[in-house]
C-alpha positions in Angstrom: 79.7 125.6 32.7 82.5 125.3 30.0 82.8 122.0 28.4 86.1 120.5 29.2 87.2 118.0 26.7 90.6 116.3 26.3 91.1 115.7 22.3 94.1 114.0 20.7 95.7 116.4 18.2 95.0 115.6 14.6 98.0 114.2 12.9 100.2 116.4 10.8 99.0 116.9 7.3 95.2 116.3 8.0 93.9 119.6 6.7 90.6 118.7 4.9 88.1 116.1 4.7 86.2 114.0 7.5 89.4 113.9 9.6 89.0 117.5 10.6 85.9 116.7 12.6 87.5 114.1 14.7 87.6 115.2 18.4 85.9 118.6 17.8 82.4 117.7 18.6 82.4 116.0 21.9 78.5 115.6 21.9 78.7 113.5 18.7 81.7 111.7 20.0 79.8 110.7 23.1 76.7 109.7 21.0 78.9 107.5 18.9 80.5 105.6 21.9 77.1 105.3 23.8 75.3 104.2 20.8 77.5 101.1 20.7 77.1 100.5 24.4 73.3 100.7 23.9 73.2 98.1 21.2 75.6 95.8 23.3 73.4 96.0 26.2 70.0 95.8 24.4 71.0 92.5 23.0 71.6 91.0 26.5 67.9 91.2 27.3 66.0 91.4 24.0 66.5 87.7 23.2 65.0 86.6 26.3 61.5 87.7 25.0 62.0 85.9 21.6 62.8 82.6 23.1 59.5 80.9 22.6 59.4 82.0 19.0 62.9 80.8 18.3 62.1 77.5 19.8 58.9 77.1 17.6 60.6 78.2 14.5 63.9 76.5 14.7 62.7 73.4 16.8 65.7 74.2 19.1 66.4 71.9 22.2 66.6 73.3 25.8 70.3 73.2 25.7 70.3 75.1 22.4 68.1 77.7 23.8 70.3 78.2 26.8 73.4 78.7 24.6 71.4 81.2 22.4 70.9 83.2 25.4 74.1 82.4 27.5 76.6 82.2 24.5 76.4 85.8 24.1 77.0 86.6 27.7 79.9 84.3 28.1 81.8 85.7 25.2 80.9 89.2 26.4 82.1 88.7 30.0 85.1 86.9 29.1 86.6 89.5 26.6 85.8 92.9 28.2 89.3 93.2 30.0 91.1 91.8 26.9 89.1 94.2 24.7 90.1 97.2 26.8 93.8 96.3 26.7 93.6 95.7 22.8 92.2 99.2 22.6 95.1 100.6 24.4 97.6 98.7 22.2 95.9 98.9 18.8 94.0 102.1 19.3 90.6 102.7 20.9 89.0 104.0 17.7 90.1 101.2 15.6 89.1 98.6 18.0 85.7 100.3 18.6 85.0 100.3 14.9 86.2 96.7 14.5 84.0 95.5 17.3 81.0 97.5 16.0 81.6 95.8 12.4 81.6 92.3 14.0 78.6 92.9 16.0 76.7 94.3 13.0 77.7 91.5 10.6 77.0 88.8 13.3 73.5 90.4 14.0 72.8 89.9 10.4 73.9 86.3 10.5 71.8 85.9 13.7 68.8 87.3 11.8 69.3 85.0 9.0 70.2 81.9 11.0 68.7 78.8 9.1 69.0 76.5 12.2 69.7 76.7 16.0 73.3 75.6 15.7 74.1 78.7 13.3 72.3 81.1 15.6 74.2 79.8 18.6 77.6 80.4 16.9 76.4 83.8 15.6 75.4 84.8 19.2 78.8 84.1 20.4 80.5 86.0 17.6 78.0 88.9 18.5 79.2 88.8 22.1 82.8 89.1 21.0 81.9 92.1 19.0 80.1 93.7 21.8 82.9 93.2 24.2 85.4 94.8 21.8 83.2 97.9 21.3 81.8 98.3 24.8 85.2 97.9 26.4 86.3 101.2 24.6 83.5 103.3 25.9 84.4 103.9 29.4 88.2 104.2 28.6 87.6 106.8 25.9 85.3 108.7 28.3 88.1 108.7 30.9 90.7 109.7 28.4 89.0 112.4 26.1 86.6 114.0 28.6 87.7 115.9 31.9 86.2 117.7 34.8 82.6 118.6 34.6 82.3 117.2 31.0 83.5 113.8 32.3 80.9 113.8 35.0 78.1 114.7 32.5 79.5 112.0 30.2 79.4 109.4 33.0 75.8 110.6 33.8 74.8 109.9 30.3 76.7 106.7 30.4 74.4 105.6 33.4 71.3 106.8 31.7 72.0 104.9 28.5 72.8 101.9 30.4 69.4 102.0 32.2 67.5 103.1 29.1 68.8 100.0 27.2 67.5 97.6 29.6 63.8 99.2 29.2 63.9 99.6 25.5 65.5 96.0 25.2 62.7 94.4 27.0 60.0 96.4 25.4 61.4 96.2 21.8 61.8 92.5 22.0 58.2 92.2 22.8 57.0 94.6 20.2 59.1 93.1 17.3 58.1 89.5 18.1 54.5 90.4 18.5 54.4 92.4 15.3 55.7 89.3 13.4 56.7 91.5 10.4 56.0 89.8 7.1 56.1 86.4 9.1 59.6 86.7 10.2 58.8 86.2 13.9 61.9 86.7 16.2 64.4 87.6 13.3 63.8 91.4 13.3 65.3 91.7 16.8 68.6 90.9 15.4 68.2 92.5 11.9 67.3 95.9 13.3 71.0 96.1 14.7 72.2 96.1 11.0 71.0 99.6 9.9 71.7 101.1 13.3 75.2 99.6 13.3 75.8 100.9 9.9 74.9 104.5 10.9 76.9 104.2 14.1 80.0 103.2 12.1 79.7 106.2 9.9 79.2 108.4 13.0 82.2 106.8 14.9 84.5 107.0 11.8 83.8 110.8 11.5 83.7 111.8 15.0 85.9 109.6 17.2 89.3 111.1 17.6 92.5 109.3 16.4 94.5 107.8 19.1 97.9 109.3 20.0 100.6 107.0 18.9 102.3 105.2 21.8 105.9 106.2 22.4 106.8 102.5 22.8 105.2 99.4 21.0 103.2 97.3 23.3 102.2 93.7 22.7 99.3 91.8 23.9 100.1 89.6 27.0 98.9 86.3 25.4 99.4 84.1 28.5 97.4 86.6 30.6 94.6 86.5 28.0 94.5 82.7 28.1 94.5 82.5 31.9 92.1 85.2 32.4 89.7 83.8 29.8 89.9 80.4 31.2 89.3 81.6 34.8 86.3 83.8 33.6 85.0 80.7 31.7 85.2 78.5 34.7 83.5 81.0 36.8 80.8 82.3 34.6 79.7 79.0 32.8 78.3 77.3 35.9 76.6 80.5 37.0 74.9 80.8 33.7 73.9 77.2 33.2 74.0 75.7 36.8 70.5 76.9 37.8 68.7 75.2 34.9 70.9 72.2 34.9 70.2 71.6 38.8 73.7 72.4 39.9 75.4 69.1 38.8 78.9 68.2 40.0 80.6 69.7 37.0 79.4 73.2 38.0 80.9 73.1 41.5 84.3 71.8 40.1 84.4 74.7 37.6 83.9 77.1 40.5 86.5 75.5 42.5 89.1 75.4 39.8 88.4 79.1 38.7 90.1 80.2 42.1 93.5 78.7 41.4 93.4 79.9 37.8 92.7 83.5 38.9 95.6 83.2 41.5 97.9 81.8 38.7 96.7 84.8 36.5 97.7 87.3 39.3 101.0 85.7 39.7 101.8 85.7 36.0 100.9 89.3 35.7 103.0 90.4 38.6 105.9 88.6 36.9 105.3 90.4 33.7 105.2 93.7 35.4 108.4 93.0 37.2 110.2 92.3 33.9 108.9 95.8 32.8 106.6 94.0 30.3 103.0 94.8 29.2 100.7 92.9 31.5 97.1 92.4 30.5 95.9 93.9 33.8 97.7 95.7 36.4 96.6 93.6 39.3 98.5 96.0 41.7 95.4 98.1 41.1 93.3 95.5 42.9 95.5 95.9 45.9 94.3 99.4 46.4 91.6 99.2 48.9 89.4 101.9 47.6 89.4 100.2 44.2 88.9 96.7 45.5 86.0 97.6 47.8 84.4 99.8 45.2 84.3 96.9 42.8 83.0 94.5 45.3 80.2 97.0 46.4 79.3 97.4 42.7 79.1 93.7 42.2 76.7 93.4 45.1 74.4 96.0 44.0 74.4 94.7 40.4 73.5 91.2 41.9 70.8 92.7 43.8 69.4 94.4 40.8 69.5 91.2 38.4 68.2 89.0 41.1 65.1 91.3 41.7 64.2 91.2 38.1 64.4 87.4 38.0 62.7 86.6 41.3 60.0 89.2 41.0 58.8 87.9 37.5 58.6 84.5 39.0 56.6 85.8 42.0 54.2 88.0 40.2 53.3 85.1 37.8 53.5 82.1 40.0 52.6 83.7 43.5 50.2 86.5 42.5 48.9 85.0 39.2 49.7 88.0 37.2 50.1 88.0 33.4 53.6 88.0 31.7 52.8 91.4 30.3 52.1 92.8 33.9 55.4 91.3 35.2 57.3 92.7 32.4 55.8 96.3 32.9 56.0 96.8 36.7 59.9 96.6 36.9 60.1 99.5 34.4 59.6 101.7 37.4 62.9 100.5 38.8 64.8 100.8 35.4 63.2 104.3 34.5 64.2 105.9 37.8 67.8 104.3 37.5 68.1 106.0 34.0 67.2 109.3 35.4 69.5 109.5 38.3 72.9 109.3 36.4 72.5 112.6 34.4 71.3 114.3 37.5 74.3 113.3 39.5 76.6 114.2 36.7 75.7 117.8 37.2 75.9 117.6 41.1 78.6 118.8 43.5 81.5 116.8 44.8 79.9 116.0 48.2 76.7 114.8 46.6 78.7 112.5 44.3 80.7 111.2 47.3 77.3 110.4 49.3 75.6 109.1 46.3 76.7 105.5 46.4 76.2 104.6 50.1 73.0 106.5 50.3 71.8 104.6 47.0 72.8 101.3 48.6 70.7 102.2 51.8 67.7 103.1 49.6 67.8 99.7 47.7 68.1 98.1 51.1 64.9 100.0 52.3 63.1 99.0 49.1 63.9 95.2 49.4 63.1 95.4 53.2 59.6 96.9 52.5 58.9 94.1 49.9 60.0 91.5 52.3 57.5 93.0 54.8 54.6 92.1 52.6 54.2 95.5 50.3 53.1 93.4 47.2 50.1 95.5 45.8 50.6 97.2 42.4 50.9 100.6 43.9 53.4 99.7 46.5 55.5 97.8 44.1 55.6 100.6 41.7 56.6 103.0 44.5 59.2 100.7 46.0 60.7 99.7 42.7 61.0 103.4 41.9 62.8 104.1 45.3 65.1 101.0 44.5 65.8 102.5 41.0 66.8 105.8 42.5 69.0 103.9 44.8 70.6 101.7 42.2 71.3 104.6 39.9 72.8 106.6 42.7 75.0 103.6 43.8 75.9 102.9 40.2 76.9 106.4 39.4 78.6 107.2 42.6 80.7 104.1 42.6 81.7 104.9 38.9 82.5 108.3 39.8 84.5 107.1 42.6 86.6 104.6 40.6 87.3 107.2 37.6 88.3 109.9 40.1 90.4 108.0 42.4 92.9 106.5 40.0 95.2 108.0 37.3 94.1 108.2 33.7 96.8 105.7 32.8 94.7 103.0 34.5 91.7 103.8 32.3 91.9 100.4 30.4 92.3 98.5 33.7 89.2 100.4 35.3 86.9 99.9 32.2 87.6 96.3 31.9 87.3 95.6 35.6 84.1 97.8 36.0 82.3 96.1 33.0 83.4 92.5 34.0 82.3 93.1 37.5 78.8 94.1 36.1 78.5 91.0 34.1 79.7 88.6 36.8 77.9 90.3 39.5 74.5 90.1 37.6 75.0 86.7 36.7 76.0 85.8 40.3 72.9 87.5 41.7 70.5 85.4 39.4 72.3 82.2 40.1 72.4 82.6 43.9 69.1 84.3 44.7 67.2 82.7 42.0 68.2 79.4 43.3 67.3 80.5 46.9 63.8 81.5 45.9 63.2 78.4 43.7 64.5 76.1 46.3 62.2 77.7 49.0 59.3 77.2 46.6 60.4 73.6 46.0 60.5 72.8 49.8 56.8 73.9 50.3 57.1 77.7 51.2 54.3 79.6 49.6 55.7 82.1 46.9 55.0 85.2 49.1 57.1 83.8 52.0 59.7 82.6 49.4 59.9 86.2 47.9 59.8 87.8 51.3 62.9 85.8 52.6 64.7 86.4 49.4 64.0 90.1 49.4 65.3 90.2 53.1 68.4 88.7 52.0 68.7 91.1 49.3 68.3 94.0 51.7 71.3 92.7 53.9 73.4 92.6 50.7 72.5 96.0 49.6 73.2 97.4 53.2 76.5 95.6 53.1 77.3 97.1 49.7 76.5 100.7 51.1 79.0 100.0 54.0 81.8 98.9 51.6 81.6 101.9 49.4 81.4 104.3 52.3 84.4 102.6 53.6 86.2 102.9 50.1 85.3 106.5 50.0 87.1 107.0 53.3 90.1 105.0 51.9 90.5 107.3 49.0 93.8 109.1 49.2 93.6 112.6 50.7 95.3 114.2 47.6 92.8 112.6 45.2 89.9 113.7 47.4 91.1 117.3 47.3 91.6 117.2 43.6 88.1 115.8 43.2 86.6 118.2 45.5 88.3 121.0 43.6 86.8 120.2 40.3 
């Protein structure tokens, strides 16, 4: 099948040098984009393995360790929508390079941090850089790829996202255990520096220049402030609440986030009515097929992250397995998840349409079997493999639904909303279902019963997610459905 790629025309006068390559090698362009996303997602998980080493070497307190892990996630989640809009205003290529540069330099600062306070600050900056670069990836795929090429690119996007989880978990353990020249945990950050430099060169050469906008757009500063505040109030208690025992301030923050988001939506509608440049086209959320797809994706992401968290606790506390065992078994889920995206990217329109609801049902089946007591190593590997296939299908199918059911002009909105949904959904899953499991154990339930009840709840959530995305598919406008089927 012929590659169908939308490329920006080279500016007049560019007749030689590196600029001639831009936009002419879609494979290298995609590699540059997915390389940045890979780095951003690896650093979400890789630090968890290094926490004991960081605590011992830097004598960090419990609160500092939490912020070393969570500071990155907070900054990352808060700026994804803003980063996507900045890419539209200032140029996706330039913003991607800026984000990659910030990420690379802050990774160096993390690796050389002399104390825990410096490491916390560097991790926050690293999250900012990750948000700026990752928020350009999905937008660039929507803008520069079309038809079958876009489907294959989205399949690769899913595969890299899954692979980054596996590699992040494994790489952290290998580097910390190797203790290269007595550096302990520092290589988990320093390894980003040479990779980041290579990616900057590749991105500079192969990412196409963005077409100049016919009218100058400005960043919606009030919208940025309100959205950032709302996400901070929502994500902070979800990240810190479980370890803190859910004190009063966490519930206050969650309650206050609702009116802040409502005010944000009101301000954005007012900006749009004045023919201004809103940070986010909130009217997009009024489309049933978009809103339901995002809720469905948040639910499946919550189930995935909750499983990783709860399963690790159950295997070690309930079954007495080692930390190595509990780290290796979930790879069955993540590995099959990474394989599904590229396969679906080459599938037909009907298969893509059914992928998300079928995937949600496979996840529900996997959780239900675990709830029924299938806890032996063989059964866990099989069920986690089935769940990974289900999550990969649900993820890829929902992503295809979102990108194919809205116009390309909404690419920054879809990118920002989708990536933010992933971060908030995952954080919500750990906070809610992790607390459910721990509360059941604290109240005297044996770990097997607590795991079974939590898995049953996750099965219900996954089935509901399947129903939502099926309803969203049916809500897709018929014109868009015919256009998608014709591709």
